[in-house]
C-alpha positions as CSV (number, residue, x, y, z in Angstrom):
1,M,-19.8,-12.9,3.1
2,T,-21.9,-10.6,1.1
3,T,-20.7,-7.6,-0.9
4,G,-22.5,-4.3,-1.3
5,K,-22.1,-1.3,-3.5
6,G,-18.9,0.3,-4.3
7,F,-17.7,3.7,-3.0
8,G,-20.1,5.5,-5.3
9,M,-18.1,7.4,-8.0
10,H,-20.8,6.2,-10.4
11,A,-23.8,6.7,-8.2
12,V,-25.2,9.2,-10.7
13,R,-25.5,6.3,-13.2
14,S,-27.4,3.4,-11.6
15,V,-26.7,0.9,-14.4
16,R,-23.0,1.8,-14.4
17,A,-22.9,1.8,-10.6
18,R,-23.9,-1.9,-10.6
19,R,-20.9,-2.7,-12.7
20,W,-18.7,-0.4,-10.5
21,L,-16.2,-2.4,-8.6
22,T,-17.6,-3.9,-5.6
23,A,-14.1,-4.3,-4.2
24,V,-14.0,-0.5,-3.9
25,G,-15.4,0.0,-0.5
26,L,-16.6,-3.6,-0.3
27,A,-19.5,-3.4,2.1
28,M,-18.7,-6.9,3.3
29,T,-20.6,-8.5,6.1
30,L,-17.7,-10.3,7.8
31,G,-19.7,-12.3,10.3
32,A,-18.3,-14.5,13.0
33,G,-15.3,-16.5,11.9
34,S,-15.2,-15.2,8.4
35,V,-11.9,-13.3,8.9
36,A,-9.9,-16.3,10.0
37,C,-11.6,-19.1,8.2
38,A,-9.0,-21.8,9.0
39,S,-11.2,-24.5,7.5
40,D,-8.6,-26.0,5.3
41,D,-4.9,-26.8,5.5
42,A,-3.8,-23.8,3.4
43,E,-5.5,-21.3,5.6
44,A,-4.4,-23.1,8.8
45,E,-0.8,-22.5,7.8
46,H,-1.2,-18.7,8.0
47,E,-1.7,-16.2,10.8
48,A,-5.1,-14.7,10.9
49,Y,-3.7,-11.2,10.1
50,V,-0.7,-10.3,7.9
51,G,1.0,-7.2,6.7
52,A,0.4,-5.5,3.3
53,E,3.4,-7.4,1.9
54,E,1.7,-10.7,2.4
55,V,-2.0,-10.1,2.0
56,C,-3.7,-11.5,-1.1
57,G,-0.8,-13.7,-1.9
58,G,1.7,-10.9,-2.0
59,L,-0.2,-8.9,-4.5
60,F,1.2,-5.6,-3.1
61,A,4.7,-6.9,-2.3
62,G,7.4,-4.2,-2.7
63,P,6.9,-0.4,-2.6
64,T,3.2,-0.8,-3.2
65,A,2.7,-2.4,0.3
66,K,3.8,0.9,2.0
67,M,1.3,2.8,-0.2
68,V,-1.5,0.4,0.9
69,E,-0.6,1.0,4.5
70,D,-0.6,4.7,4.0
71,V,-4.0,5.0,2.3
72,T,-5.7,2.5,4.6
73,G,-4.0,3.7,7.8
74,R,-3.5,0.1,8.7
75,K,-0.6,-2.4,8.9
76,L,-2.5,-5.6,9.5
77,F,-5.2,-7.2,7.3
78,A,-7.1,-10.4,7.4
79,W,-5.4,-13.2,5.6
80,R,-7.6,-15.5,3.5
81,N,-7.3,-17.5,0.4
82,S,-7.6,-14.9,-2.3
83,K,-8.3,-15.1,-6.0
84,S,-5.1,-15.1,-8.1
85,V,-4.4,-13.0,-11.2
86,E,-5.0,-16.1,-13.2
87,D,-8.5,-16.4,-11.7
88,V,-9.3,-12.9,-12.7
89,V,-7.9,-13.5,-16.2
90,R,-10.2,-16.5,-16.6
91,A,-13.2,-14.4,-15.5
92,L,-12.4,-11.7,-18.0
93,K,-12.0,-14.2,-20.8
94,D,-15.3,-15.8,-19.9
95,G,-17.0,-12.4,-20.0
96,Y,-15.4,-11.6,-23.4
97,A,-16.5,-15.0,-24.8
98,S,-20.1,-14.3,-23.6
99,G,-20.5,-11.7,-26.3
100,R,-22.1,-9.3,-23.8
101,S,-21.1,-5.7,-23.7
102,W,-20.0,-5.9,-20.1
103,A,-19.3,-8.6,-17.5
104,A,-18.8,-8.7,-13.8
105,G,-15.2,-10.1,-13.8
106,D,-13.9,-11.0,-10.3
107,D,-12.5,-9.7,-7.1
108,L,-8.7,-10.0,-7.0
109,C,-8.2,-8.9,-3.4
110,E,-10.2,-8.0,-0.3
111,L,-8.6,-5.7,2.2
112,V,-10.2,-6.3,5.6
113,R,-8.3,-4.4,8.4
114,K,-7.7,-5.9,11.8
115,G,-10.4,-4.8,14.2
116,A,-13.0,-4.2,11.4
117,T,-16.6,-4.4,12.5
118,P,-18.9,-7.0,10.9
119,T,-20.6,-4.4,8.7
120,E,-17.7,-2.2,7.9
121,P,-16.9,-1.5,4.3
122,A,-13.6,-3.1,3.3
123,G,-11.2,-2.2,0.6
124,G,-9.8,-4.1,-2.3
125,V,-9.2,-4.6,-6.0
126,K,-11.4,-5.9,-8.7
127,F,-11.4,-6.1,-12.5
128,S,-14.4,-6.4,-14.7
129,M,-15.3,-5.8,-18.4
130,Y,-16.9,-2.5,-19.1
131,A,-19.4,-1.5,-21.7
132,P,-18.3,1.0,-24.4
133,H,-20.6,3.7,-23.2
134,D,-19.1,3.7,-19.8
135,V,-16.1,5.6,-21.1
136,G,-16.9,9.2,-21.8
137,D,-19.7,9.4,-19.2
138,P,-19.3,12.9,-17.8
139,G,-21.1,12.2,-14.5
140,L,-19.1,12.0,-11.4
141,P,-20.3,12.7,-7.8
142,A,-19.0,15.6,-5.8
143,G,-15.4,15.2,-4.9
144,A,-14.4,12.8,-7.6
145,E,-12.3,13.8,-10.6
146,F,-10.9,12.5,-13.9
147,Y,-7.3,11.8,-14.4
148,T,-5.7,11.4,-17.9
149,M,-4.3,7.8,-17.8
150,G,-5.8,5.0,-19.9
151,Q,-9.0,5.2,-21.8
152,Q,-10.4,6.9,-18.7
153,S,-9.3,7.2,-15.1
154,E,-11.1,8.5,-12.0
155,V,-10.0,9.2,-8.5
156,A,-11.7,10.1,-5.2
157,R,-10.8,10.1,-1.6
158,S,-11.9,6.5,-1.2
159,G,-10.3,4.9,-4.2
160,A,-9.6,5.0,-8.0
161,A,-10.8,3.5,-11.2
162,L,-9.0,2.8,-14.4
163,Y,-10.4,1.9,-17.9
164,F,-8.1,0.4,-20.5
165,E,-8.2,-1.9,-23.6
166,C,-6.4,-5.2,-24.1
167,V,-5.4,-6.7,-27.5
168,T,-4.0,-10.1,-26.8
169,P,-3.2,-13.3,-28.7
170,Q,-5.1,-15.1,-25.9
171,L,-8.4,-13.8,-27.3
172,K,-9.4,-14.4,-30.9
173,D,-10.3,-11.2,-32.8
174,S,-9.3,-8.9,-29.9
175,D,-7.3,-6.9,-32.5
176,K,-10.7,-5.9,-33.9
177,N,-12.7,-5.9,-30.7
178,P,-10.3,-5.3,-27.7
179,L,-11.1,-6.6,-24.2
180,R,-12.3,-3.6,-22.3
181,I,-11.0,-3.8,-18.7
182,H,-12.2,-1.8,-15.8
183,G,-10.0,-1.9,-12.7
184,S,-10.8,-0.4,-9.3
185,F,-9.1,0.1,-6.0
186,G,-10.8,1.1,-2.8
187,R,-9.1,1.7,0.5
188,G,-12.1,0.9,2.7
189,K,-12.6,2.7,6.0
190,S,-9.7,5.0,6.6
191,D,-8.9,8.2,8.4
192,A,-6.2,9.2,5.8
193,P,-6.7,12.7,4.5
194,D,-8.2,13.7,1.2
195,T,-5.1,15.3,-0.4
196,R,-3.6,15.1,-3.9
197,E,-0.8,12.9,-2.4
198,Y,-3.3,10.3,-1.2
199,R,-5.4,10.4,-4.3
200,N,-2.3,9.8,-6.3
201,L,-1.4,6.8,-4.0
202,N,-4.9,5.4,-4.7
203,M,-4.2,5.6,-8.5
204,T,-0.6,4.4,-8.2
205,I,-1.7,1.2,-6.3
206,L,-4.3,0.5,-9.0
207,H,-1.9,1.1,-11.8
208,A,0.7,-1.3,-10.2
209,V,-1.8,-4.1,-9.9
210,S,-3.2,-3.4,-13.4
211,L,0.3,-3.9,-14.9
212,K,0.4,-7.4,-13.3
213,L,-3.0,-8.2,-15.0
214,V,-2.0,-7.0,-18.4
215,K,1.2,-9.0,-18.2
216,A,-0.8,-12.2,-17.4
217,L,-3.1,-11.4,-20.3
218,D,-0.2,-10.7,-22.7
219,C,-1.8,-7.4,-23.6
220,E,-0.1,-5.5,-26.4
221,N,1.7,-2.4,-25.3
222,N,0.6,-3.1,-21.7
223,G,-3.0,-2.3,-22.6
224,G,-2.0,1.2,-23.3
225,L,-0.8,1.8,-19.7
226,P,2.5,3.5,-19.2
227,K,5.3,1.9,-17.2
228,D,5.0,4.6,-14.6
229,P,1.6,6.0,-13.5
230,V,0.4,9.3,-15.1
231,L,-1.1,11.3,-12.2
232,S,-2.4,14.3,-13.9
233,P,-5.9,15.6,-13.2
234,K,-7.9,16.2,-16.4
């Protein structure tokens, strides 16, 4: 599998775009057999396609699963061994330890709908470490807009992005230099309408998954994220 560019909310900034979540509109080349890779015992135990409740190890289990179905317009997705929240935590910690201003992080979930063509952009969730100058960038492509949650939040028809900071006892000196986390959700190919309701669903899904990440990281004050998503355009 190969991943392409994201859904393009940062196309106006080429450097920033490279860090933009590849899981948002993952232009994955699925290829023959990549959807149902039953090459090991763990995958062989599962159906090739599962509902939103089960995909990615139950990441969206609960009310979020219905939201995923609504924004993607699908009820069945390819099951595959996905990265766990712990895998993403490890990638973020490695990026922080590198001393770089930003780091790629890792994909948490790939949403590949049943019936997807080999070159069709998929959806998904990814978290990375953003550079300080990424927040406050006024440039968004046509149709995208800022929301007010977190250090910065952005939403478009095709997905959402959320920037927040994490101070955690798991990272030395993070009280002086917080871990800067960039999360993104993309719904992939979908015929769902571009309305405020569906944009809010994009952000609500990302917020719900982000809370799972900050819990695993022991971020103080949930990384500044509220218990319930703030869905206010800026």
